[in-house]
MIDOSE-1310 file (N, C-alpha, C; in nm, 2 decimals, decimal comma, always signed):
residues 70
xxxx	-10,09/+4,93/+7,67/-10,22/+4,89/+7,71/-10,20/+4,79/+7,82; -10,28/+4,81/+7,93/-10,28/+4,72/+8,04/-10,40/+4,63/+8,03; -10,39/+4,52/+8,11/-10,51/+4,43/+8,11/-10,52/+4,36/+8,24; -10,64/+4,30/+8,26/-10,68/+4,23/+8,38/-10,69/+4,08/+8,35
xxxx	-10,63/+4,03/+8,24/-10,66/+3,90/+8,20/-10,62/+3,79/+8,30; -10,50/+3,80/+8,36/-10,45/+3,71/+8,46/-10,55/+3,70/+8,58; -10,58/+3,82/+8,62/-10,67/+3,83/+8,74/-10,81/+3,76/+8,71; -10,86/+3,79/+8,60/-11,00/+3,74/+8,56/-10,99/+3,59/+8,54
xxxx	-10,88/+3,54/+8,47/-10,86/+3,40/+8,45/-10,85/+3,32/+8,58; -10,77/+3,37/+8,67/-10,75/+3,30/+8,80/-10,88/+3,30/+8,88; -10,95/+3,42/+8,88/-11,08/+3,42/+8,95/-11,17/+3,31/+8,91; -11,17/+3,28/+8,78/-11,26/+3,18/+8,73/-11,20/+3,04/+8,73
xxxx	-11,08/+3,02/+8,78/-11,01/+2,89/+8,80/-10,97/+2,83/+8,66; -10,93/+2,91/+8,57/-10,90/+2,86/+8,44/-10,74/+2,87/+8,42; -10,69/+2,76/+8,38/-10,54/+2,75/+8,35/-10,51/+2,82/+8,22; -10,38/+2,87/+8,21/-10,34/+2,93/+8,09/-10,36/+2,84/+7,97
xxxx	-10,32/+2,71/+7,99/-10,34/+2,61/+7,88/-10,48/+2,60/+7,84; -10,57/+2,60/+7,93/-10,71/+2,58/+7,89/-10,76/+2,70/+7,81; -10,72/+2,82/+7,86/-10,77/+2,94/+7,79/-10,70/+2,95/+7,65; -10,58/+2,91/+7,64/-10,51/+2,91/+7,51/-10,58/+2,81/+7,41
xxxx	-10,61/+2,70/+7,46/-10,68/+2,60/+7,37/-10,82/+2,65/+7,33; -10,89/+2,72/+7,42/-11,02/+2,77/+7,38/-11,01/+2,89/+7,28; -10,90/+2,96/+7,29/-10,88/+3,07/+7,20/-10,81/+3,04/+7,07; -10,75/+2,91/+7,06/-10,68/+2,87/+6,94/-10,54/+2,94/+6,93
xxxx	-10,48/+2,96/+7,05/-10,35/+3,02/+7,05/-10,26/+2,94/+7,15; -10,13/+2,97/+7,16/-10,04/+2,90/+7,24/-10,05/+2,95/+7,39; -10,00/+2,87/+7,48/-10,00/+2,91/+7,62/-9,90/+3,03/+7,63; -9,80/+3,03/+7,55/-9,70/+3,14/+7,56/-9,77/+3,27/+7,52
xxxx	-9,87/+3,27/+7,42/-9,94/+3,39/+7,39/-10,02/+3,44/+7,50; -10,09/+3,35/+7,57/-10,16/+3,39/+7,69/-10,07/+3,45/+7,80; -9,96/+3,39/+7,82/-9,86/+3,44/+7,92/-9,81/+3,58/+7,87; -9,78/+3,60/+7,75/-9,73/+3,73/+7,70/-9,84/+3,83/+7,71
xxxx	-9,96/+3,80/+7,69/-10,07/+3,89/+7,71/-10,08/+3,94/+7,85; -10,08/+3,84/+7,94/-10,09/+3,87/+8,08/-9,97/+3,95/+8,14; -9,86/+3,93/+8,08/-9,74/+4,01/+8,12/-9,72/+4,14/+8,05; -9,81/+4,17/+7,96/-9,81/+4,30/+7,89/-9,70/+4,31/+7,78
xxxx	-9,65/+4,19/+7,74/-9,55/+4,19/+7,64/-9,61/+4,19/+7,50; -9,74/+4,16/+7,49/-9,81/+4,14/+7,37/-9,95/+4,20/+7,37; -9,98/+4,28/+7,27/-10,12/+4,33/+7,26/-10,20/+4,25/+7,17; -10,32/+4,21/+7,20/-10,39/+4,11/+7,12/-10,45/+4,18/+6,99
xxxx	-10,47/+4,10/+6,89/-10,55/+4,15/+6,78/-10,69/+4,18/+6,83; -10,76/+4,26/+6,75/-10,90/+4,29/+6,79/-10,98/+4,17/+6,79; -10,96/+4,07/+6,70/-11,03/+3,95/+6,70/-11,01/+3,87/+6,83; -10,88/+3,86/+6,87/-10,85/+3,78/+6,99/-10,91/+3,85/+7,12
xxxx	-10,90/+3,99/+7,12/-10,96/+4,06/+7,23/-11,11/+4,04/+7,24; -11,18/+4,04/+7,13/-11,32/+4,01/+7,13/-11,35/+3,87/+7,17; -11,27/+3,77/+7,12/-11,29/+3,63/+7,16/-11,27/+3,61/+7,31; -11,17/+3,68/+7,37/-11,15/+3,67/+7,51/-11,26/+3,73/+7,59
xxxx	-11,31/+3,85/+7,55/-11,42/+3,91/+7,61/-11,55/+3,83/+7,61; -11,58/+3,77/+7,50/-11,70/+3,68/+7,49/-11,68/+3,56/+7,57; -11,56/+3,50/+7,58/-11,53/+3,38/+7,66/-11,56/+3,41/+7,80; -11,53/+3,53/+7,85/-11,55/+3,56/+7,99/-11,68/+3,63/+8,02
xxxx	-11,76/+3,66/+7,91/-11,89/+3,72/+7,92/-11,87/+3,87/+7,97; -11,77/+3,93/+7,92/-11,74/+4,07/+7,95/-11,72/+4,16/+7,83; -11,71/+4,29/+7,85/-11,68/+4,38/+7,74/-11,53/+4,38/+7,73; -11,48/+4,41/+7,61/-11,34/+4,42/+7,59/-11,27/+4,52/+7,69
xxxx	-11,34/+4,63/+7,71/-11,29/+4,73/+7,80/-11,28/+4,69/+7,95; -11,35/+4,58/+7,98/-11,34/+4,53/+8,12/-11,22/+4,45/+8,14; -11,16/+4,40/+8,03/-11,03/+4,32/+8,03/-10,91/+4,40/+8,00; -10,92/+4,48/+7,89/-10,81/+4,56/+7,84/-10,83/+4,71/+7,87
xxxx	-10,73/+4,77/+7,93/-10,74/+4,91/+7,97/-10,64/+4,99/+7,88; -10,70/+5,08/+7,80/-10,63/+5,16/+7,71/-10,60/+5,29/+7,77; -10,47/+5,33/+7,78/-10,43/+5,46/+7,84/-10,38/+5,55/+7,73; -10,46/+5,65/+7,69/-10,41/+5,74/+7,58/-10,28/+5,80/+7,60
xxxx	-10,25/+5,84/+7,73/-10,13/+5,91/+7,76/-10,01/+5,81/+7,74; -10,03/+5,69/+7,77/-9,92/+5,59/+7,75/-9,88/+5,58/+7,61; -9,98/+5,57/+7,52/-9,95/+5,56/+7,37/-9,89/+5,68/+7,31; -9,91/+5,80/+7,37/-9,85/+5,92/+7,32/-9,72/+5,96/+7,39
xx	-9,67/+5,87/+7,48/-9,55/+5,90/+7,55/-9,56/+6,01/+7,65; -9,67/+6,03/+7,70/-9,69/+6,14/+7,80/-9,67/+6,08/+7,94
């Protein structure tokens, strides 16, 4: 799964630390999400979407072919 989290966060002038605190996670978790090393729980994905006033699909891009190894 790909995401636009870093792009959106930077556009809004929010630091990783600030976002992490607002989400109740560590800064490392935000960094791992942005680098694609970690997929969020559905709850965290929804919290992030609400924080930015967006739909989950506007932040996280699911590629069916990627998950099936195609």
